C-alpha positions in Angstrom: -214.4 156.0 7.7 -211.1 157.3 9.1 -209.7 160.4 7.4 -206.0 161.2 7.3 -205.1 164.5 9.0 -203.8 167.4 7.0 -200.0 167.2 6.4 -197.5 170.1 6.6 -193.9 169.5 5.4 -191.0 172.0 6.0 -187.7 172.0 4.2 -184.8 173.6 6.1 -181.1 173.8 5.5 -179.6 173.2 8.9 -180.6 171.9 12.3 -182.0 174.9 14.3 -183.5 176.7 11.2 -186.8 174.8 11.9 -187.0 176.3 15.4 -185.7 179.8 14.6 -187.9 180.4 11.5 -190.9 178.2 12.0 -190.9 176.8 15.5 -194.1 178.4 16.6 -195.9 177.3 13.4 -194.7 173.7 13.8 -195.9 173.7 17.4 -199.2 175.3 16.6 -200.2 172.8 13.9 -198.8 169.8 15.6 -200.9 170.6 18.7 -203.9 170.9 16.4 -203.5 167.4 15.1 -201.8 168.3 11.8 -199.2 165.7 10.7 -195.9 167.7 10.6 -192.9 166.4 8.7 -189.4 168.1 8.6 -186.7 167.6 6.0 -183.3 168.9 7.0 -180.7 169.2 4.2 -177.4 169.1 6.1 -176.1 168.4 9.6 -174.9 172.0 10.1 -171.2 171.0 10.4 -169.9 174.5 9.8 -171.8 176.2 12.5 -170.1 178.5 15.0 -170.1 177.0 18.5 -171.3 179.1 21.5 -170.3 176.9 24.6 -166.6 177.1 25.0 -166.5 173.5 26.4 -167.7 172.2 23.0 -165.3 174.2 20.8 -163.4 171.1 19.9 -166.3 169.8 17.9 -165.7 172.5 15.3 -165.1 171.8 11.6 -161.5 172.9 11.8 -160.8 170.7 14.9 -162.5 167.3 15.5 -165.2 168.0 12.9 -167.8 166.3 15.0 -170.3 169.1 15.3 -172.7 167.6 12.7 -173.1 164.4 14.8 -173.6 166.5 17.9 -176.3 168.6 16.3 -178.2 165.4 15.3 -179.0 165.0 19.0 -179.9 168.7 19.3 -182.3 168.5 16.4 -183.9 165.3 17.8 -184.7 167.1 21.1 -186.0 170.2 19.3 -188.3 168.1 17.1 -189.7 166.5 20.3 -190.3 169.9 21.9 -192.2 171.2 18.8 -194.2 168.0 18.1 -192.7 167.0 14.8 -194.2 163.7 13.7 -191.6 162.7 11.1 -188.1 163.9 10.4 -185.8 163.1 7.4 -182.4 164.1 6.2 -182.3 164.9 2.5 -180.7 162.0 0.7 -180.1 160.2 4.1 -178.2 161.4 7.1 -174.8 162.8 6.2 -175.4 162.8 2.4 -175.1 166.6 2.1 -172.7 168.8 4.2 -173.2 172.3 5.5 -171.6 174.6 2.8 -170.7 177.4 5.2 -171.2 181.0 4.2 -170.8 182.2 0.6 -167.1 182.4 -0.5 -165.7 180.2 2.2 -163.6 177.1 1.6 -166.4 174.9 2.9 -168.3 175.6 -0.4 -165.8 173.4 -2.2 -166.1 170.3 0.1 -167.0 167.3 -2.0 -170.3 166.8 -0.1 -171.1 170.5 0.3 -174.8 171.1 -0.4 -174.1 173.8 -2.9 -171.5 171.7 -4.7 -174.1 169.0 -5.4 -176.4 168.6 -8.3 -179.7 170.6 -8.1 -181.3 167.9 -10.1 -180.2 165.1 -7.8 -181.2 167.0 -4.7 -184.6 167.9 -6.1 -185.2 164.3 -7.1 -184.3 163.2 -3.5 -186.9 165.7 -2.2 -189.4 164.7 -4.8 -189.2 161.1 -3.5 -190.0 162.3 0.0 -192.9 164.3 -1.3 -194.3 161.2 -3.0 -193.9 159.1 0.1 -195.2 161.6 2.7 -197.8 163.4 0.5 -198.0 166.8 2.2 -200.7 169.3 1.3 -198.6 172.3 2.3 -194.9 172.8 2.0 -192.8 175.6 3.6 -189.2 176.7 2.8 -187.3 179.9 2.2 -187.7 182.6 -0.4 -185.3 183.0 -3.4 -182.7 184.9 -1.2 -182.7 182.2 1.5 -183.8 184.8 4.0 -180.4 186.3 4.5 -178.3 185.0 1.6 -176.9 181.7 3.0 -176.1 179.5 0.0 -177.6 176.4 1.7 -180.9 178.3 2.2 -180.9 179.4 -1.4 -180.3 175.8 -2.6 -183.1 174.6 -0.3 -185.4 177.1 -2.0 -184.3 176.0 -5.4 -184.9 172.3 -4.9 -188.2 172.8 -3.0 -189.6 174.9 -5.8 -188.5 172.3 -8.4 -189.8 169.3 -6.5 -193.2 170.9 -5.6 -193.7 172.1 -9.2 -193.6 168.4 -10.3 -195.9 167.2 -7.5 -199.6 167.7 -8.2 -200.6 166.8 -4.7 -198.9 169.8 -3.1 -201.7 172.4 -2.7 -199.6 175.3 -1.4 -196.0 176.4 -1.1 -195.0 179.1 1.4 -191.8 181.0 2.0 -191.0 181.9 5.6 -190.2 185.6 5.9 -189.6 187.9 8.9 -191.8 191.0 9.1 -189.8 194.2 9.2 -192.5 195.9 11.2 -192.8 193.1 13.7 -189.0 192.7 14.1 -188.6 196.4 14.7 -191.4 196.4 17.2 -189.8 193.4 18.9 -186.5 195.2 19.1 -188.2 198.1 20.8 -189.5 195.7 23.4 -186.0 194.4 23.9 -184.8 197.9 24.8 -187.2 197.9 27.8 -185.9 194.6 29.2 -183.6 194.9 32.2 -180.6 192.6 32.4 -180.6 191.6 28.7 -177.1 190.0 28.3 -177.0 190.4 24.5 -176.1 193.4 22.3 -179.2 195.3 20.9 -179.3 195.2 17.1 -178.7 198.4 15.1 -181.6 199.7 13.0 -182.1 197.3 10.1 -179.5 194.9 11.3 -181.9 192.0 11.6 -183.4 190.8 8.4 -187.0 191.7 7.5 -189.4 192.2 4.6 -192.0 194.9 4.1 -195.6 194.1 5.0 -196.8 194.1 1.4 -194.7 191.0 0.7 -196.5 189.0 3.5 -199.6 187.1 2.6 -200.0 184.9 5.7 -199.5 185.6 9.4 -199.7 182.7 11.8 -200.4 183.5 15.4 -197.9 181.7 17.6 -198.0 183.5 20.9 -199.4 180.5 22.7 -196.6 178.3 21.3 -193.8 180.4 22.8 -193.0 177.9 25.5 -192.6 175.1 23.0 -190.4 177.3 20.7 -188.2 178.3 23.7 -187.7 174.6 24.6 -186.7 173.9 21.0 -184.3 176.8 20.9 -182.8 175.7 24.2 -182.2 172.3 22.6 -179.9 173.9 20.0 -177.4 175.0 22.6 -174.4 175.0 20.3 -176.0 177.6 18.1 -178.5 179.6 20.2 -178.4 181.3 23.6 -181.8 181.9 25.3 -182.2 184.5 28.0 -185.1 184.3 30.4 -185.7 187.4 32.6 -187.0 187.4 36.1 -190.2 189.0 35.0 -190.8 186.3 32.3 -189.1 188.2 29.4 -187.6 186.1 26.7 -185.0 186.8 24.1 -182.3 184.8 22.2 -179.1 185.3 20.3 -177.0 183.4 17.8 -173.2 183.2 18.1 -172.9 186.9 17.1 -174.5 187.8 20.5 -177.1 190.1 18.9 -180.4 190.1 20.7 -183.5 188.8 18.8 -187.1 189.0 20.0 -189.6 186.2 20.2 -192.5 187.4 18.1 -196.2 186.7 18.4 -196.6 185.9 14.7 -194.6 183.9 12.1 -195.0 185.3 8.6 -195.1 183.8 5.2 -195.3 184.6 1.5 -197.6 182.4 -0.5 -195.5 181.2 -3.5 -198.0 178.9 -5.2 -201.5 177.7 -4.6 -204.9 179.3 -3.9 -204.7 182.5 -1.8 -208.3 182.5 -0.5 -208.5 181.6 3.2 -204.7 181.7 3.7 -204.4 185.0 5.5 -204.0 183.4 9.0 -203.9 179.7 8.3 -201.5 177.7 6.0 -204.4 175.3 5.3 -207.2 177.9 5.3 -209.7 177.4 2.5 -208.2 174.1 1.2 -210.6 171.2 0.6 -210.5 168.3 3.0 -209.5 168.1 6.6 -207.6 171.2 7.9 -209.3 173.7 5.6 -210.3 176.8 7.5 -208.9 178.3 10.6 
């Protein structure tokens, strides 16, 4: 009798978040035969644009960045091995809200201007259809305070709490220790074109918050390909000796780390130290 593969679903706010926060994890589980679904809540219309030749796509000009980023996300999903991608409520239903306190928060379709109940119901429909065992999103602060990330957290928690088939929910979190170690590695790189971050400038949580560390060193090539796909938002540097680093539109260097870290929000903890599915019954349980 054929058995369905384990199923991982990730909820992210904007195109590129899936690659930046969880790209190695997606690639690792996809390569292992896990069915990976991605839900993206907005098109990222308010993003800052890195290539000067694409500046006219910006929200205050042609306002075509969201459509352009659809293509970037499609390429990134292919690079990581995502099996199934959906936009919350359908493509274009919810718009990037921009940073907290900006006029974009008031747009009629802004994600944060919408009903939490409506958005949670839209996600619940996808959970019912796709039936993931494990769901990943952000923690209560959204990782760095972006209102769309916080809203994604809120609706994911609500939708998963009402779905008895979701075994575990994880929050993606950056390890302060690992980030600081990665920044030290950046200092040794010759020719790095980005500004080195100041101490504590990159977000991170203390180790006692982390419950699960997923080893993703072998997935770095796939993650780099996915980051390269998001060219409007991410600059990737590849050194002559094989070094890798990236930066967002702020030009601050960020390291590619060997682990992606998580906090277990709900579900059994046993077996989850290094595997999102570890210890769960059925296919996929164990490392």
